[in-house]
Legacy VTK file of the C-alpha trace (Angstrom):
# vtk DataFile Version 3.0
C-alpha trace
ASCII
DATASET POLYDATA
POINTS 709 float
59.922 -64.667 30.331
62.752 -61.889 29.729
60.696 -59.079 31.263
59.729 -60.911 33.978
63.948 -62.288 34.732
64.908 -58.688 34.154
62.465 -57.251 37.350
63.676 -60.268 39.229
67.309 -59.926 38.713
66.378 -56.037 39.405
65.162 -56.575 42.827
67.489 -57.196 45.523
66.908 -59.573 48.379
67.519 -57.548 50.907
64.840 -54.898 49.678
66.663 -52.304 47.764
68.540 -52.319 44.835
71.908 -50.972 44.542
72.192 -48.072 41.982
74.981 -49.352 39.776
72.770 -52.306 39.208
69.620 -50.258 39.118
70.845 -48.104 35.962
72.117 -51.394 34.098
68.845 -52.975 34.711
66.874 -49.859 33.799
69.027 -49.242 30.673
68.304 -52.893 29.330
64.359 -52.184 29.838
64.663 -49.272 28.106
66.627 -50.683 25.221
63.820 -53.151 25.326
61.464 -50.573 24.894
62.954 -48.610 22.343
63.612 -51.869 19.683
59.314 -52.227 20.600
59.200 -48.625 19.941
60.787 -48.822 16.485
58.831 -52.193 15.513
55.491 -50.693 16.295
56.123 -47.086 14.254
57.635 -49.396 11.540
53.865 -51.351 11.332
52.062 -48.441 11.693
54.173 -46.559 9.185
53.896 -49.434 6.622
49.975 -49.213 7.322
49.236 -45.476 6.808
52.137 -43.790 5.686
53.470 -45.939 2.880
50.039 -47.729 2.486
52.617 -51.502 1.989
50.226 -54.556 2.290
51.164 -56.607 5.137
50.174 -59.441 8.067
48.504 -57.720 11.246
51.339 -57.895 13.857
49.968 -55.376 16.048
48.318 -58.129 18.286
51.736 -59.979 19.107
53.045 -56.129 19.202
50.490 -55.190 21.606
50.811 -58.333 23.709
54.508 -57.206 24.142
53.668 -53.878 24.853
51.491 -55.379 27.762
54.341 -57.289 29.328
56.841 -54.578 29.561
54.253 -52.208 30.815
53.902 -54.581 33.882
57.155 -54.903 34.577
57.640 -50.859 34.577
54.950 -50.876 37.216
56.293 -53.422 39.365
59.708 -51.547 39.127
58.039 -48.191 39.452
56.911 -49.575 42.786
60.196 -50.603 43.798
61.898 -47.571 42.737
59.361 -45.198 44.607
60.421 -47.114 48.024
64.013 -46.783 47.466
63.438 -42.988 45.980
62.595 -42.017 49.775
66.036 -43.533 50.982
67.933 -42.313 47.822
66.351 -39.346 46.251
69.351 -37.962 45.310
71.128 -41.030 43.753
67.553 -42.649 41.853
67.009 -38.990 40.000
68.631 -39.838 36.503
67.094 -43.497 37.182
63.575 -41.738 37.727
63.886 -39.515 34.811
64.766 -42.942 32.515
61.633 -44.287 34.134
59.322 -40.832 33.362
60.431 -40.939 29.421
59.976 -44.908 29.537
56.114 -44.163 30.851
55.584 -41.137 28.400
56.936 -43.770 25.373
53.767 -46.673 26.821
51.550 -44.074 26.687
51.959 -42.737 23.177
52.515 -46.799 22.004
49.241 -47.308 23.775
47.394 -44.375 21.955
48.757 -45.584 18.516
47.721 -49.102 18.967
44.333 -47.769 20.587
43.666 -45.766 17.118
44.724 -48.784 15.074
42.431 -51.261 16.400
39.589 -48.291 16.548
40.309 -47.913 12.776
39.486 -51.324 12.003
36.282 -51.694 14.223
35.165 -48.182 12.468
34.906 -49.879 9.204
33.204 -52.771 10.539
30.541 -51.228 12.388
30.331 -48.372 8.782
29.978 -52.103 6.563
27.236 -53.216 8.795
25.452 -49.217 8.400
25.922 -49.203 12.380
26.300 -45.735 12.006
25.813 -44.395 15.870
28.507 -47.117 16.791
31.021 -45.528 13.755
30.251 -41.984 14.824
30.981 -42.887 18.643
34.406 -44.557 17.471
35.504 -41.578 15.669
34.762 -39.304 18.330
37.344 -41.763 20.297
39.587 -41.745 17.599
39.237 -37.956 17.621
40.020 -37.833 21.372
43.002 -39.614 21.058
44.231 -37.971 18.443
44.210 -34.826 20.560
46.071 -36.410 23.005
49.131 -37.117 20.513
49.066 -33.564 19.235
49.593 -32.498 22.463
52.726 -34.854 22.787
56.252 -34.104 21.665
55.541 -36.197 18.938
52.815 -33.855 17.290
54.688 -32.972 14.247
55.481 -36.733 13.834
55.058 -37.899 10.194
52.997 -40.977 11.898
50.453 -38.764 13.781
50.192 -36.482 10.572
49.266 -39.687 8.513
46.790 -40.737 11.069
45.230 -37.376 11.365
44.583 -37.603 7.782
43.231 -41.245 7.856
40.600 -39.761 10.452
39.397 -37.258 8.281
38.996 -39.273 5.921
36.698 -41.834 7.741
34.640 -38.901 8.976
34.104 -38.363 5.535
32.879 -41.437 4.521
30.464 -41.541 7.213
29.146 -38.449 6.498
28.722 -39.308 2.848
26.687 -42.566 4.104
24.722 -40.446 6.504
24.223 -37.169 3.758
23.038 -40.240 0.895
20.864 -41.660 3.588
19.323 -38.362 4.394
18.978 -37.876 0.917
16.856 -41.071 -0.020
14.950 -41.070 3.195
13.538 -37.109 3.103
12.856 -35.446 -0.459
11.496 -32.022 -1.189
9.871 -31.818 -4.754
8.314 -28.873 -6.308
6.536 -28.624 -9.675
3.679 -26.194 -10.254
1.326 -26.344 -8.704
2.012 -28.358 -6.037
5.176 -29.136 -3.655
5.283 -32.512 -2.042
7.528 -33.820 1.091
8.046 -37.357 0.491
9.542 -39.215 4.313
10.686 -42.801 3.530
10.064 -44.937 6.884
13.629 -46.546 6.683
14.481 -48.378 10.087
17.891 -46.973 10.251
16.273 -43.315 10.315
16.675 -43.328 13.948
20.079 -44.407 13.835
20.831 -42.338 11.137
19.707 -38.997 13.254
21.501 -40.135 16.288
24.853 -41.048 14.383
24.534 -36.993 12.965
24.382 -35.833 16.504
27.286 -37.487 17.833
28.761 -36.076 14.499
27.860 -32.498 15.380
26.035 -32.327 12.056
22.816 -32.873 13.055
21.877 -29.154 13.548
23.582 -27.865 10.075
21.044 -30.546 8.441
17.892 -29.690 10.751
18.447 -26.010 9.937
18.938 -26.952 5.934
15.395 -28.803 6.674
13.262 -25.989 8.367
14.827 -23.579 5.603
13.506 -25.559 2.917
10.440 -26.872 4.591
9.178 -23.280 5.322
10.293 -21.978 1.569
8.392 -25.060 0.442
5.503 -25.705 1.866
4.541 -23.837 5.232
5.205 -20.602 2.876
2.740 -21.884 0.232
0.243 -22.619 3.040
0.499 -19.027 4.499
0.991 -16.556 1.150
-1.321 -18.391 -1.501
-5.257 -18.139 -0.168
-6.274 -21.271 -2.358
-3.547 -23.820 -1.289
-4.823 -27.198 -0.050
-3.175 -29.604 2.128
-2.963 -33.350 1.504
-1.064 -36.435 3.467
-1.069 -39.898 1.860
0.399 -42.853 3.748
1.799 -45.925 1.829
3.646 -48.644 3.900
6.944 -47.366 3.158
6.542 -43.823 3.064
4.163 -40.627 3.625
3.842 -38.064 1.452
2.495 -34.048 3.002
1.371 -32.232 -0.551
0.471 -28.426 -0.436
-1.488 -27.889 -3.580
-2.713 -24.210 -5.318
-6.240 -24.928 -6.373
-6.577 -21.706 -8.596
-9.565 -20.396 -6.211
-10.460 -16.769 -6.389
-10.018 -16.201 -2.753
-8.311 -13.810 -1.783
-8.485 -14.291 1.933
-7.681 -17.340 3.613
-9.702 -17.505 7.192
-6.900 -18.008 10.062
-9.244 -21.221 11.005
-8.580 -23.111 7.783
-4.845 -21.758 7.724
-4.181 -22.943 11.306
-5.742 -26.499 10.443
-3.546 -26.915 7.235
-0.613 -25.980 9.328
-1.389 -28.218 11.886
-1.804 -31.220 9.656
1.526 -30.366 7.900
2.998 -30.420 11.414
1.244 -33.694 12.696
2.755 -35.232 9.665
6.028 -34.757 10.719
5.577 -35.065 14.199
4.706 -38.777 13.807
8.188 -39.435 11.934
9.963 -37.591 14.668
8.639 -38.065 17.976
10.824 -40.913 19.325
14.282 -38.959 18.414
15.553 -36.840 21.610
18.965 -35.339 21.839
20.786 -33.430 24.313
20.831 -29.719 23.116
21.961 -27.153 24.946
22.367 -29.197 28.323
18.666 -30.670 27.940
16.946 -33.399 26.341
14.868 -32.108 23.215
12.748 -33.731 20.815
13.369 -33.116 16.862
10.330 -31.238 17.065
10.973 -29.204 19.592
14.682 -28.544 17.941
12.123 -27.900 14.995
10.423 -25.252 16.358
13.323 -23.871 17.878
14.280 -22.746 14.410
10.697 -22.380 12.863
8.738 -20.674 15.558
10.131 -17.391 15.056
9.302 -16.556 11.555
6.556 -18.579 11.516
4.694 -16.912 14.092
5.760 -13.195 13.001
4.384 -14.407 9.186
1.120 -15.553 10.269
0.382 -12.518 12.266
1.536 -10.171 9.199
-0.786 -12.826 6.661
-3.155 -14.272 9.024
-4.185 -12.736 12.152
-3.260 -8.818 10.797
-5.789 -9.284 7.469
-8.237 -10.708 9.659
-8.743 -7.655 12.301
-11.972 -6.028 11.185
-12.486 -2.525 10.182
-15.707 -1.919 11.671
-16.324 -1.836 15.399
-19.652 -3.769 15.062
-17.736 -6.783 13.923
-15.220 -7.262 16.796
-17.651 -9.276 18.836
-17.486 -11.937 16.103
-13.703 -11.876 16.372
-13.903 -13.759 19.414
-14.318 -17.182 17.518
-10.811 -16.301 15.638
-9.159 -15.809 19.328
-10.732 -18.971 20.192
-9.452 -20.561 17.262
-5.892 -19.032 17.516
-5.785 -20.205 21.587
-6.485 -23.977 20.272
-3.906 -24.197 17.324
-1.215 -22.789 20.019
-2.286 -25.685 22.473
-1.894 -28.284 19.589
1.534 -26.942 18.860
2.323 -27.688 22.639
1.007 -31.163 22.634
3.119 -31.632 19.169
6.062 -29.961 21.331
6.814 -28.084 18.622
6.337 -24.908 20.978
7.013 -24.220 24.516
4.843 -21.679 27.026
5.041 -18.661 24.628
1.908 -17.237 23.257
2.689 -14.551 20.681
-0.059 -15.173 18.209
-2.969 -15.381 20.853
-2.017 -11.960 22.846
-1.557 -10.515 19.194
-5.171 -11.778 19.050
-6.317 -10.699 22.185
-5.121 -7.265 21.431
-7.798 -6.747 18.968
-8.873 -3.062 20.320
-5.468 -1.609 19.949
-4.645 -3.456 16.536
-8.504 -3.052 15.352
-7.563 1.248 15.866
-3.939 0.742 14.259
-5.394 -1.257 11.221
-8.102 1.545 11.098
-5.727 3.898 11.373
-3.352 2.883 9.007
-6.692 2.271 6.643
-8.108 5.591 7.368
-4.812 7.180 6.236
-4.281 5.506 2.805
-7.838 6.501 2.366
-7.492 10.014 3.130
-3.561 10.246 1.050
-6.240 8.605 -2.084
-8.649 11.376 -1.962
-6.063 14.227 -1.835
-4.554 12.933 -4.778
-7.885 12.966 -6.875
-8.651 15.993 -9.002
-9.536 19.136 -7.189
-12.087 20.700 -9.928
-14.482 17.848 -9.287
-16.590 20.262 -7.071
-19.879 20.569 -4.657
-21.664 23.474 -3.422
-21.734 24.280 0.221
-22.337 26.770 2.768
-25.781 28.928 2.881
-26.724 31.975 1.030
-27.925 34.808 3.102
-31.524 34.049 2.245
-31.519 30.714 3.545
-31.560 29.603 7.129
-28.476 28.756 8.895
-27.192 26.261 11.361
-24.179 27.779 13.770
-22.411 24.626 12.219
-23.273 25.717 8.642
-22.545 29.265 8.803
-19.983 29.324 5.905
-20.733 31.237 3.130
-22.257 29.793 -0.273
-19.435 28.732 -2.676
-17.926 25.238 -4.015
-15.429 23.436 -2.720
-13.643 20.323 -4.353
-15.864 16.731 -3.623
-12.617 15.178 -2.175
-12.550 17.640 0.195
-15.765 17.109 1.566
-15.498 13.435 2.009
-11.793 13.783 3.138
-13.687 15.938 6.055
-16.800 13.217 6.426
-14.028 10.770 6.749
-12.297 12.628 9.595
-15.723 12.834 11.368
-16.867 9.131 10.730
-13.235 8.390 12.365
-13.652 9.906 15.419
-17.483 8.127 16.087
-15.862 5.191 15.720
-13.396 5.524 18.569
-13.301 2.967 21.030
-12.581 3.263 24.273
-8.830 1.302 23.798
-8.629 2.586 19.998
-9.782 6.740 21.215
-6.023 7.474 21.368
-4.543 6.587 18.520
-8.009 7.472 16.432
-8.056 10.957 17.812
-4.042 11.328 16.665
-4.993 9.753 12.958
-7.291 12.277 12.216
-4.663 15.201 13.434
-2.156 13.536 11.288
-4.591 13.586 8.377
-4.953 17.094 8.394
-1.280 17.313 8.844
-1.086 15.180 5.540
-3.759 17.574 3.722
-0.845 20.318 4.744
1.882 18.486 3.107
0.342 17.119 0.326
-2.371 18.662 -1.194
-0.041 21.855 -2.051
2.791 19.435 -3.603
1.056 17.231 -5.650
-1.317 19.690 -7.208
1.667 22.233 -8.044
1.308 22.815 -11.317
-2.642 23.034 -11.798
-2.852 25.212 -8.680
-0.410 27.531 -10.114
-2.147 26.724 -13.860
-5.845 26.715 -13.301
-7.381 29.636 -11.499
-10.201 27.842 -10.805
-8.508 25.100 -9.006
-6.911 27.727 -7.228
-10.079 29.128 -6.129
-11.378 25.467 -5.135
-8.012 25.154 -3.358
-8.481 28.463 -1.591
-12.170 27.146 -0.544
-11.276 23.877 0.575
-8.537 25.278 2.884
-11.308 27.660 4.484
-14.020 25.169 4.659
-11.600 22.996 6.828
-10.616 25.725 8.939
-14.171 26.490 9.651
-14.902 22.907 10.794
-11.881 22.137 12.792
-12.825 25.400 15.339
-15.661 22.893 16.219
-15.058 19.606 15.155
-13.610 18.360 18.617
-16.387 20.201 20.301
-18.947 18.163 18.155
-17.374 15.185 18.415
-16.710 15.187 22.133
-20.165 13.185 22.824
-19.099 9.928 20.682
-15.685 9.784 22.701
-14.942 7.458 25.589
-15.304 9.481 28.890
-11.490 9.997 29.693
-11.758 11.894 26.189
-15.054 13.357 26.539
-14.005 15.086 30.024
-10.683 16.379 28.232
-10.128 19.424 26.141
-10.193 17.821 22.550
-9.668 20.471 20.145
-8.304 21.254 16.601
-8.588 24.953 16.768
-4.565 25.008 16.896
-4.760 23.663 13.194
-7.039 26.668 11.603
-4.463 29.137 11.504
-2.454 26.832 9.201
-5.599 26.171 6.905
-6.353 30.049 6.497
-2.703 30.658 5.784
-2.367 28.309 3.420
-5.950 29.374 1.707
-4.397 33.290 1.563
-0.816 32.305 0.119
-2.154 30.079 -2.823
-4.684 32.438 -3.826
-2.498 35.172 -3.354
0.108 33.684 -5.762
-2.631 32.984 -8.419
-3.658 36.971 -7.798
-0.080 37.979 -8.667
0.334 35.743 -11.377
-3.135 37.556 -13.098
-1.968 40.558 -12.295
1.415 40.429 -14.227
-0.379 38.868 -17.041
-3.054 41.575 -17.283
0.067 44.423 -17.080
1.671 42.337 -19.866
-1.368 42.404 -21.874
-1.602 46.334 -21.064
2.295 46.563 -22.296
1.428 46.217 -26.019
-0.650 49.780 -26.092
2.727 51.092 -26.063
1.688 53.555 -23.536
-1.377 54.985 -25.502
1.736 57.405 -27.035
-0.220 58.675 -30.417
-3.606 56.247 -29.682
-4.890 57.579 -32.992
-2.413 56.768 -35.460
-2.833 53.274 -37.534
0.265 51.754 -36.225
-0.855 52.427 -32.696
-4.555 52.148 -32.725
-4.725 48.428 -33.561
-2.420 47.377 -30.577
-4.194 49.458 -28.146
-7.427 47.687 -29.043
-6.141 44.502 -28.674
-4.459 45.326 -25.640
-7.613 46.409 -24.115
-9.939 43.348 -25.604
-7.085 40.882 -24.170
-7.661 42.401 -20.702
-11.219 42.556 -20.752
-11.086 39.004 -22.059
-8.729 37.582 -19.438
-10.671 39.328 -16.730
-13.994 38.172 -18.332
-12.823 34.372 -18.311
-11.660 34.816 -14.506
-15.106 36.487 -13.855
-16.569 32.878 -15.373
-14.322 30.538 -13.698
-14.544 32.476 -10.101
-18.166 33.806 -10.176
-19.932 30.481 -8.732
-16.782 28.971 -6.959
-15.792 31.615 -4.319
-17.852 33.266 -1.732
-19.566 36.605 -3.239
-17.485 38.639 -1.123
-14.222 37.051 -1.643
-14.905 37.272 -5.287
-15.930 40.814 -5.531
-12.231 41.696 -3.555
-10.238 39.430 -6.181
-11.475 40.792 -9.037
-11.713 44.405 -7.970
-8.271 43.970 -6.725
-7.364 42.909 -10.427
-9.444 45.360 -12.329
-8.030 47.896 -9.885
-4.618 46.941 -10.915
-5.440 47.737 -14.780
-6.867 51.032 -14.289
-3.976 51.831 -12.161
-1.565 50.834 -15.022
-3.884 52.892 -17.500
-3.923 55.694 -15.194
-0.409 56.040 -14.776
0.871 55.509 -18.530
-2.286 58.188 -19.817
-1.408 60.538 -17.032
2.525 60.544 -17.562
1.508 61.157 -21.496
3.225 64.957 -22.766
1.170 65.207 -25.695
-2.376 63.971 -26.711
-4.206 65.779 -29.305
-7.310 65.775 -29.923
-7.705 62.285 -31.881
-5.599 60.992 -29.520
-7.655 62.010 -26.622
-11.186 60.781 -28.208
-9.653 57.485 -29.278
-8.716 57.206 -25.700
-11.990 58.209 -24.479
-13.694 55.291 -26.637
-10.952 52.796 -25.460
-11.605 53.561 -21.599
-15.308 53.853 -22.218
-15.051 49.839 -23.378
-13.650 48.743 -19.418
-16.013 51.155 -17.760
-18.746 49.453 -19.700
-17.614 45.824 -18.623
-16.506 46.662 -15.101
-19.795 46.514 -13.167
-20.831 42.932 -14.918
-17.103 41.679 -14.093
-17.575 42.726 -10.397
-20.891 40.447 -10.402
-21.287 36.890 -8.802
-23.113 34.807 -10.689
-25.915 34.092 -7.957
-25.784 37.872 -6.333
-28.902 39.666 -6.746
-27.698 42.482 -5.254
-26.500 45.434 -7.650
-23.119 45.758 -7.835
-21.111 49.150 -8.512
-17.771 49.950 -9.135
-17.107 51.726 -5.907
-15.289 48.183 -4.835
-12.472 49.571 -7.023
-10.176 51.841 -5.168
-9.177 53.091 -8.683
-12.569 53.433 -9.744
-13.312 57.309 -9.104
-9.744 57.981 -10.462
-10.695 56.129 -13.480
-14.065 58.222 -14.366
-12.281 61.601 -13.534
-9.525 60.636 -16.113
-12.077 59.863 -18.810
-13.852 63.158 -17.734
-10.458 64.841 -18.404
-10.241 63.278 -21.987
-13.337 64.719 -23.418
-13.753 68.520 -20.996
-12.548 71.847 -21.920
-10.086 73.744 -19.697
-12.693 75.795 -18.073
-14.401 72.054 -17.109
-11.249 70.734 -15.590
-10.457 74.395 -13.588
-14.481 74.567 -12.156
-13.903 70.455 -11.670
-10.737 71.016 -9.651
-12.565 74.009 -7.780
-9.656 75.923 -6.226
-8.431 72.276 -4.765
-11.623 71.337 -3.193
-13.513 70.116 -6.110
-13.565 65.908 -7.117
-11.053 65.896 -9.436
-8.639 67.533 -6.706
-9.622 64.432 -4.375
-8.074 61.916 -6.853
-4.924 63.524 -8.613
-2.279 66.111 -7.645
-2.011 69.134 -8.887
1.322 68.582 -10.963
-0.820 65.351 -12.484
-3.479 67.410 -13.371
-1.445 70.177 -14.716
0.817 67.681 -16.890
-2.442 66.334 -18.904
-3.659 70.223 -19.513
-0.362 70.541 -20.881
-0.538 67.666 -22.879
-4.243 68.266 -23.982
-4.032 71.880 -25.047
-1.989 73.912 -27.030
0.388 76.605 -25.094
-1.496 79.951 -24.694
-2.781 82.242 -22.173
-5.606 80.732 -21.446
-4.112 77.892 -20.582
-1.616 79.434 -18.337
-4.537 81.213 -16.768
-6.024 77.166 -16.160
-2.756 76.307 -15.074
-2.538 79.139 -12.530
-6.075 77.639 -10.917
-4.595 74.365 -10.575
-3.344 74.456 -7.324
-4.013 73.578 -3.445
-5.631 76.814 -1.813
LINES 1 710
709 0 1 2 3 4 5 6 7 8 9 10 11 12 13 14 15 16 17 18 19 20 21 22 23 24 25 26 27 28 29 30 31 32 33 34 35 36 37 38 39 40 41 42 43 44 45 46 47 48 49 50 51 52 53 54 55 56 57 58 59 60 61 62 63 64 65 66 67 68 69 70 71 72 73 74 75 76 77 78 79 80 81 82 83 84 85 86 87 88 89 90 91 92 93 94 95 96 97 98 99 100 101 102 103 104 105 106 107 108 109 110 111 112 113 114 115 116 117 118 119 120 121 122 123 124 125 126 127 128 129 130 131 132 133 134 135 136 137 138 139 140 141 142 143 144 145 146 147 148 149 150 151 152 153 154 155 156 157 158 159 160 161 162 163 164 165 166 167 168 169 170 171 172 173 174 175 176 177 178 179 180 181 182 183 184 185 186 187 188 189 190 191 192 193 194 195 196 197 198 199 200 201 202 203 204 205 206 207 208 209 210 211 212 213 214 215 216 217 218 219 220 221 222 223 224 225 226 227 228 229 230 231 232 233 234 235 236 237 238 239 240 241 242 243 244 245 246 247 248 249 250 251 252 253 254 255 256 257 258 259 260 261 262 263 264 265 266 267 268 269 270 271 272 273 274 275 276 277 278 279 280 281 282 283 284 285 286 287 288 289 290 291 292 293 294 295 296 297 298 299 300 301 302 303 304 305 306 307 308 309 310 311 312 313 314 315 316 317 318 319 320 321 322 323 324 325 326 327 328 329 330 331 332 333 334 335 336 337 338 339 340 341 342 343 344 345 346 347 348 349 350 351 352 353 354 355 356 357 358 359 360 361 362 363 364 365 366 367 368 369 370 371 372 373 374 375 376 377 378 379 380 381 382 383 384 385 386 387 388 389 390 391 392 393 394 395 396 397 398 399 400 401 402 403 404 405 406 407 408 409 410 411 412 413 414 415 416 417 418 419 420 421 422 423 424 425 426 427 428 429 430 431 432 433 434 435 436 437 438 439 440 441 442 443 444 445 446 447 448 449 450 451 452 453 454 455 456 457 458 459 460 461 462 463 464 465 466 467 468 469 470 471 472 473 474 475 476 477 478 479 480 481 482 483 484 485 486 487 488 489 490 491 492 493 494 495 496 497 498 499 500 501 502 503 504 505 506 507 508 509 510 511 512 513 514 515 516 517 518 519 520 521 522 523 524 525 526 527 528 529 530 531 532 533 534 535 536 537 538 539 540 541 542 543 544 545 546 547 548 549 550 551 552 553 554 555 556 557 558 559 560 561 562 563 564 565 566 567 568 569 570 571 572 573 574 575 576 577 578 579 580 581 582 583 584 585 586 587 588 589 590 591 592 593 594 595 596 597 598 599 600 601 602 603 604 605 606 607 608 609 610 611 612 613 614 615 616 617 618 619 620 621 622 623 624 625 626 627 628 629 630 631 632 633 634 635 636 637 638 639 640 641 642 643 644 645 646 647 648 649 650 651 652 653 654 655 656 657 658 659 660 661 662 663 664 665 666 667 668 669 670 671 672 673 674 675 676 677 678 679 680 681 682 683 684 685 686 687 688 689 690 691 692 693 694 695 696 697 698 699 700 701 702 703 704 705 706 707 708
């Protein structure tokens, strides 16, 4: 053998090599390596770059590489001994030896990759997917070594990389095709089906996917489809039903909507259906275990890691939460649901679907807290609905003076909105149902309920409160009624609360000023609106100037009639709604505003003829006759007089002046001590005398008596 004789000639019988002989022999060895490298490059280039068909000469080349490698190792040992003696002289030789070694490594990698390509194709044809994937993994590692060498940019290395990618694609396509043949989702209303074919190569396929690092992505895609197609149908559709059918070559999991009228699926039934679905999957995947995050995990555990987070939340929201009782009396029966939840999670652990976490059981065991939370949400929804109901549907509350009163009922007879009465009953019932673990949230909910009333009702009913006096009166009473009961609500319900709350100060008194202020603000706004409308109607009388003329009198009469009509309308809608005292005060205030406006207009006239005075007196008499009835509440048996009206006496004195003589006026003034002097200033009386009577000595004498003595 040429390589054998070369080494023999290189080695000296004396035990060391001469420098010149070693260099010459090394150059010959290097030349042989270089020739061999050229032949290997040409073979690989023809095969993977130019794609030329040729006989496989790589086996012969591999033998030559092995022989040279053996000679190099032997020469390297000798060189190591010589290096210790002649290190300086052998530096050049050593560098040449390193280059030869590096080149041989590259040639070995190229040869190994070529051989692996052939082995891969053989395994792939035989559907040995795990072996094919392992070979590609080894090729990838070898290619990485090539890419880190000085030859990384060489055309041959690039070609090998492209061939590797092509082979990976072929393997992944084969695995994908097998996956889709084995696992089929099918959805046609009203059913969804998962069919899994019992292929002997199924485990081989999954293991190959794990080696190729695509199993995680594929399993994530499966989990998403499994949840959206089957799991969601079980949880979200109360009428769904689960069936499992098995044949020799396949198993089918089917979820069908039965179109029943069930509004809620009991937790026990839902758990049973989910368990049936997962058991079907587990039977096929139970033998599949893979390394995941440094530990061995079953395919079911990997699937559980992907699904359990969203699945547990969905079960809580759509199964356990709706099953929470809304009545305290039903809490005892909920123990069966707690037991079913515990059994369900235990069954999932046996399937290796979940670990030791217990989110469903923890939620179910906190039923008292969830009961209170659900009750609070339900109460606030009911309260909001009550607050949006029409305010004019009313009921009578309170006690009249002739009836006996309890301290808690000491509220004047009036009408309130039926929705407000229902709202107060809801608040009281909520406090009565407070349990030891739910007292705090329920108590806070009652406070929030009254806070919502302040925020919602004035805004939601804004237009009707502005336009309808009856609704304004009812809202006023609603607020006062709630304020009245808020003073004693905490005290009256304290005995039903658990010990910590019973022994502490439970009160709603701080809310009372808010409700009384809101009642006053809204009602006073309506009062101002009505006052402005009354004054607008009086403006039609043109200040009562020349009221006896044919042009003015009809307008003045219409003005008075319109004012009386408006006041009568308010009497009708307020008299049996407002408490008597509030009604009288409100009507007296508005009538007083009308009388004040009339008095100011008449007292400011500069000329009042006898006919004008007579017509004015007649018009004002109509007002005077109507006022007592306008002040009388509907249910009051007490005679109401006009003394409640601040301007009434002044109005009567004005009417007296309109039909009195100068002498009568002077006598009624009585040197500033008579009833006329109590309500009018001297200048006002003098002005009316001048307007009513002609300028004579008698008028001058009368005017001289109108003064303060």
